[in-house]
C-alpha positions in Angstrom: 0.0 -0.3 0.2 1.5 3.3 -0.9 0.9 7.0 0.5 -1.2 9.3 -0.8 1.6 11.5 -2.1 3.4 8.6 -3.8 -0.1 7.5 -5.4 -0.4 10.9 -7.1 3.1 11.2 -8.4 2.6 7.9 -10.2 -0.4 9.0 -11.9 0.7 12.8 -12.9 3.7 10.9 -14.2 1.9 9.1 -16.8 -0.2 12.1 -18.2 -0.6 11.7 -22.0 -0.6 14.6 -24.7 -3.9 14.0 -25.6 -3.7 15.7 -28.8 -4.7 19.5 -30.6 -8.1 20.0 -32.9 -9.7 22.7 -34.2 -12.6 24.3 -33.3 -14.9 27.5 -34.0 -14.6 29.8 -30.9 -18.3 29.8 -30.3 -17.4 26.2 -29.2 -14.1 26.8 -27.3 -15.4 28.1 -24.0 -13.7 26.1 -21.2 -11.7 24.5 -23.7 -7.5 24.5 -22.8 -5.8 27.0 -25.7 -3.1 25.4 -27.8 -1.6 28.4 -29.7 -0.7 31.8 -29.2 -3.3 34.4 -30.2 -1.8 37.8 -31.2 -2.7 41.3 -32.1 -3.8 42.2 -35.6 -3.2 45.3 -35.2 -2.8 48.0 -32.5 -5.4 47.8 -29.4 -7.4 50.1 -29.5 -6.2 51.0 -33.5 -7.0 54.4 -33.3 -7.4 57.3 -30.5 -10.6 56.2 -29.4 -12.9 58.6 -27.5 -14.0 56.8 -24.5 -17.4 59.7 -23.7 -19.8 60.9 -25.5 -18.9 64.6 -25.6 -17.1 67.4 -27.6 -13.6 67.0 -28.9 -11.5 70.1 -28.4 -7.9 71.3 -28.8 -6.7 71.8 -25.5 -4.4 74.6 -26.7 -7.5 76.4 -27.0 -8.7 75.5 -23.4 -5.1 76.8 -22.2 -5.8 79.9 -24.0 -9.0 80.5 -21.6 -11.7 79.8 -24.1 -15.0 77.9 -22.5 -17.3 78.4 -25.0 -16.8 76.2 -28.5 -19.2 76.5 -31.6 -19.6 72.9 -33.1 -18.5 72.4 -36.4 -19.7 68.7 -37.1 -20.5 65.1 -35.3 -17.8 62.2 -35.4 -19.9 59.3 -35.1 -18.4 55.8 -34.5 -17.7 53.6 -37.6 -17.1 57.0 -39.7 -14.3 58.0 -41.2 -12.0 60.3 -39.2 -12.7 64.1 -39.0 -10.8 67.0 -39.1 -11.2 69.7 -36.5 -11.1 73.3 -38.8 -10.7 75.6 -36.4 -8.9 75.6 -33.2 -11.4 77.1 -31.2 -14.3 75.1 -32.3 -15.0 71.5 -31.3 -16.7 68.3 -33.0 -19.3 66.5 -31.2 -18.1 62.9 -30.8 -19.7 59.4 -29.6 -18.3 56.9 -27.6 -16.0 54.2 -29.6 -15.4 57.0 -32.7 -12.0 58.2 -33.9 -10.7 61.2 -32.3 -10.9 64.1 -34.8 -7.8 65.1 -36.1 -6.5 68.6 -34.5 -8.4 67.5 -31.2 -6.9 66.0 -28.5 -9.0 66.5 -25.3 -12.7 65.0 -24.5 -15.4 66.6 -22.8 -18.8 64.5 -21.4 -21.5 66.1 -22.3 -22.2 66.0 -18.2 -20.1 68.7 -18.0 -21.3 70.8 -20.9 -24.2 72.9 -21.8 -24.9 73.2 -25.5 -27.4 75.7 -27.4 -27.3 76.7 -30.4 -24.6 74.9 -31.9 -22.6 76.3 -28.9 -21.2 74.0 -26.3 -20.2 75.8 -23.0 -17.7 74.0 -20.4 -19.3 73.9 -17.3 -16.2 72.3 -15.1 -13.2 74.3 -13.9 -10.4 71.4 -15.0 -9.6 69.1 -18.0 -6.3 67.6 -18.5 -5.0 66.9 -22.1 -5.7 63.5 -23.5 -8.9 63.5 -20.9 -11.8 60.4 -22.0 -9.4 59.0 -24.7 -8.5 55.6 -25.0 -5.1 56.4 -26.8 -3.9 54.1 -29.9 -2.0 50.7 -28.7 -2.5 51.6 -25.2 -3.7 47.8 -24.4 -1.7 46.1 -26.7 0.6 46.6 -30.2 0.4 44.9 -33.2 2.0 41.4 -32.8 1.7 41.5 -28.9 0.5 38.4 -27.5 -2.6 38.8 -26.1 -3.3 35.2 -24.9 -0.8 32.2 -24.4 -1.2 28.8 -24.8 -2.4 26.7 -21.5 -5.1 29.2 -20.4 -8.8 27.9 -20.2 -10.6 29.9 -22.4 -13.6 32.2 -20.6 -16.0 34.7 -23.0 -13.0 37.1 -22.2 -11.1 34.8 -24.3 -13.4 34.5 -26.8 -14.0 38.2 -27.3 -10.3 38.7 -27.7 -9.9 36.3 -30.4 -13.0 37.2 -32.0 -11.7 41.1 -32.0 -8.5 39.8 -33.8 -10.6 37.9 -36.7 -10.2 34.6 -35.5 -13.0 31.8 -36.7 -10.9 28.9 -35.4 -9.0 28.0 -32.6 -6.4 25.3 -32.0 -7.4 23.2 -28.1 -6.4 20.2 -26.5 -8.3 17.3 -28.0 -10.0 15.1 -25.2 -9.3 11.7 -24.6 -12.0 9.3 -25.8 -13.2 7.9 -22.4 -15.3 5.2 -20.9 -16.6 4.8 -17.4 -17.8 1.3 -16.5 -19.8 0.4 -13.7 -19.7 -3.1 -12.4 -21.9 -5.0 -10.1 -25.1 -7.3 -10.1 -26.9 -5.2 -7.6 -27.0 -1.5 -10.2 -30.0 -1.7 -12.5 -30.8 1.4 -15.0 -31.9 4.4 -13.7 -35.2 4.2 -15.0 -36.2 0.8 -13.5 -38.0 0.3 -10.0 -35.2 -1.6 -7.8 -36.2 -4.8 -6.0 -35.3 -4.8 -2.5 -31.8 -6.0 -3.0 -31.0 -3.6 -6.1 -30.0 0.3 -6.3 -29.7 2.4 -9.4 -26.4 3.2 -10.8 -25.5 6.8 -9.5 -21.6 6.9 -9.8 -21.1 6.4 -13.5 -23.8 9.3 -13.8 -21.7 11.2 -11.3 -18.3 10.5 -12.9 -19.7 11.4 -16.5 -21.1 14.7 -15.2 -17.9 15.8 -13.3 -15.9 15.0 -16.8 -18.2 16.9 -18.6 -17.8 20.3 -16.2 -14.1 20.2 -17.6 -15.7 19.6 -21.2 -14.7 16.0 -21.6 -17.5 13.5 -22.9 -17.3 9.9 -21.7 -19.5 7.2 -22.8 -21.0 4.6 -20.0 -20.9 1.0 -19.9 -22.2 -1.7 -17.5 -21.1 -5.2 -16.9 -22.1 -8.0 -14.6 -19.9 -9.4 -12.2 -19.0 -12.6 -14.4 -15.4 -12.8 -15.1 -16.1 -14.2 -18.8 -18.6 -11.4 -19.7 -16.1 -8.9 -17.9 -12.9 -10.2 -19.9 -15.0 -10.0 -23.3 -16.2 -6.6 -22.9 -13.3 -5.2 -21.2 -11.4 -6.5 -24.5 -14.0 -4.6 -26.5 -13.8 -1.3 -24.7 -9.8 -1.2 -25.0 -10.1 -1.3 -28.4 -11.9 1.8 -29.1 -11.4 4.1 -25.9 -8.2 5.4 -24.3 -9.0 6.5 -20.7 -11.1 4.2 -19.1 -12.5 4.9 -15.3 -14.1 1.7 -13.7 -16.6 2.0 -10.8 -16.8 -1.1 -8.5 -15.2 -4.1 -8.7 -11.6 -3.6 -7.2 -11.4 -4.5 -3.9 -11.0 -8.1 -2.0 -14.6 -9.5 -2.8 -15.2 -13.1 -4.4 -16.8 -11.3 -7.4 -14.3 -7.9 -7.8 -12.7 -9.4 -10.9 -11.8 -6.1 -12.4 -7.7 -5.9 -11.7 -7.2 -9.1 -13.0 -9.2 -8.6 -15.8 -7.1 -5.8 -16.7 -3.7 -7.2 -16.5 -4.7 -10.0 -18.6 -5.6 -7.4 -21.1 -2.4 -6.1 -21.1 -3.0 -3.3 -18.7 0.0 -3.2 -16.5 -0.6 -2.4 -12.8 0.9 0.8 -11.3 -0.6 0.2 -7.9 -3.2 -1.0 -5.9 -4.7 0.1 -2.5 -3.6 3.8 -1.2 -3.1 5.0 2.3 -6.5 6.8 2.2 -9.8 7.1 3.8 -12.4 6.8 1.8 -10.9 5.2 -1.1 -8.4 2.9 -0.1 -8.8 -0.1 -2.8 -8.2 2.2 -5.6 -6.5 0.6 -8.5 -4.4 2.4 -11.5 -2.8 0.9 -14.5 -1.5 1.8 -18.0 -0.9 0.4 -20.9 1.2 1.9 -24.1 -2.3 3.2 -25.6 -4.2 3.2 -22.5 -5.0 4.7 -18.9 -7.3 3.1 -16.6 -8.3 4.2 -12.9 -10.5 1.6 -11.2 -12.2 3.3 -8.4 -13.7 1.8 -5.5 -17.4 1.7 -5.8 -19.1 3.5 -2.7 -20.2 6.7 -3.9 -18.0 8.6 -1.7 -14.7 7.0 -2.4 -15.6 7.4 -6.3 -16.0 11.2 -6.0 -13.2 11.5 -3.9 -10.5 9.5 -6.0 -11.9 11.6 -9.3 -11.3 15.3 -7.3 -7.7 13.8 -6.3 -6.4 12.0 -9.0 -8.4 11.7 -12.4 -8.9 15.4 -12.4 -5.6 16.7 -11.5 -4.5 13.9 -14.0 -6.7 15.1 -17.0 -5.9 18.7 -16.7 -1.8 17.8 -16.6 -3.1 15.7 -20.2 -4.6 18.4 -21.3 -1.6 21.0 -21.4 -4.0 23.4 -18.5 -3.7 24.0 -15.0 -5.5 23.3 -11.8 -5.2 26.0 -8.8 -4.7 24.1 -5.5 -6.7 25.7 -2.8 -5.9 25.8 0.8 -8.7 26.1 3.4 -8.9 27.1 7.0 -10.0 24.3 9.6 -13.2 26.0 10.7 -13.7 23.3 13.8 -11.3 20.8 15.7 -11.5 17.1 14.6 -10.0 13.8 15.1 -9.2 10.8 13.2 -6.9 8.0 14.8 -6.2 5.4 12.0 -2.5 6.2 10.2 -3.8 7.2 7.2 -4.7 10.2 4.8 -8.5 11.1 5.7 -10.7 13.2 2.8 -12.6 15.0 5.3 -16.2 16.4 3.9 -16.7 20.2 4.3 -18.9 23.1 3.8 -16.4 26.2 2.6 -17.7 29.3 3.3 -15.9 32.7 2.4 -15.8 34.9 6.0 -14.1 38.2 5.4 -12.2 37.1 2.7 -10.8 34.0 4.4 -12.0 30.6 3.2 -13.2 28.6 6.1 -13.8 24.7 5.9 -16.9 23.2 8.6 -16.7 19.2 8.9 -19.5 17.4 7.8 -18.2 13.6 8.3 -21.4 12.4 6.8 -22.2 8.5 7.2 -19.3 6.9 5.6 -18.4 6.4 1.8 -21.7 5.2 1.0 -23.3 7.9 2.3 -24.0 9.9 -1.0 -26.7 11.9 0.1 -24.4 13.7 2.4 -22.4 15.2 -0.6 -25.3 17.7 -1.5 -24.5 19.6 1.7 -20.8 19.9 0.9 -18.9 21.7 -1.1 -15.6 19.3 -1.4 -13.0 17.8 1.0 -9.5 18.5 2.4 -6.5 16.3 2.9 -5.6 15.5 6.6 -2.6 14.3 6.7 -1.3 10.7 8.0 1.1 11.5 9.9 -1.1 13.3 12.7 -4.7 12.4 14.6 -5.4 15.8 16.0 -6.2 18.8 13.7 -7.1 22.0 15.4 -9.3 24.9 14.1 -7.3 27.6 12.2 -5.0 24.8 10.4 -4.4 25.5 6.9 -4.9 22.4 4.5 -5.1 21.6 1.1 -8.8 21.8 -0.4 -10.3 19.7 -3.6 -13.6 21.3 -4.4 -16.6 19.2 -5.8 -18.3 22.4 -6.9 -17.0 25.0 -9.9 
């Protein structure tokens, strides 16, 4: 049995390059960028009017002029006008090019306009006021976005602004989720007293979709021959395989030996942790396989502690490691790393984690009351309020 840190290191050392695909920018939100995005011209590309009002020559202001005849109107999206007389002004709209011969914009709120004469009501103004200067944000060919960032609506806007219709992003591995167990039935059936509906596979599928990764679901009964046949078929078509159940020491837990017989090399089996001790991990030249314990809370913990970091690294992305402050004392005596379910609240800018121990690894109803878990190290048994620990969130 290995430690949590050893398990994590082994898993991350077997990250893969999932490849690159080109998609439309409309589809790219949430994906990992795999190319540089550069400015195709200055940002902004001209001296841009930042407020509706009038544009003047600041020298006229310095010379004491406070009343400016209006010569023309510079609208957004129209060719640049020129101020013909330094003591006059041009009405300007937000987003318009600053007229030639002007260098200052005074807002409508600071003016009185009557009969095409603009009277300035404020006592002070400075050259350059209310102007978004050319190249202030970025110069032509500057890198606006670097690879490895997660694309948000802001990045989509930037890509659109430089004329990109398509963008290169990390591809997702072709992923299969396999549940095992004769007690599990489809969600649309009514269970008999000794049956339960499948839920882990739906939770895993949803967690992957939060990252953007689609996955197909399969269910295989606890019969070794059928498991062998179906696993062999799945391995032909999928790169990332996640099992739920069948990895402990029960008489019907056939998953580990089935995987090894099908060419998946075991990297480890069992981790010194609670919940999730029976976790199995293996690889081949074409596959990465996680076999998770079947208890719902164990499945949840193992996904967020191991699978999500592995997937983000394989996608060339990053995953911020959050930390929280324990809000109450907690004791745990076995020499195992303990994943403590918590409700995290932001209190005056500090993330406080309130323990919600629940009813054990089978108590998935308790998951609705928690936001994630903190990792309590095996080296201690008493954990005090105020201590800081790593936090893994279930909720975005």
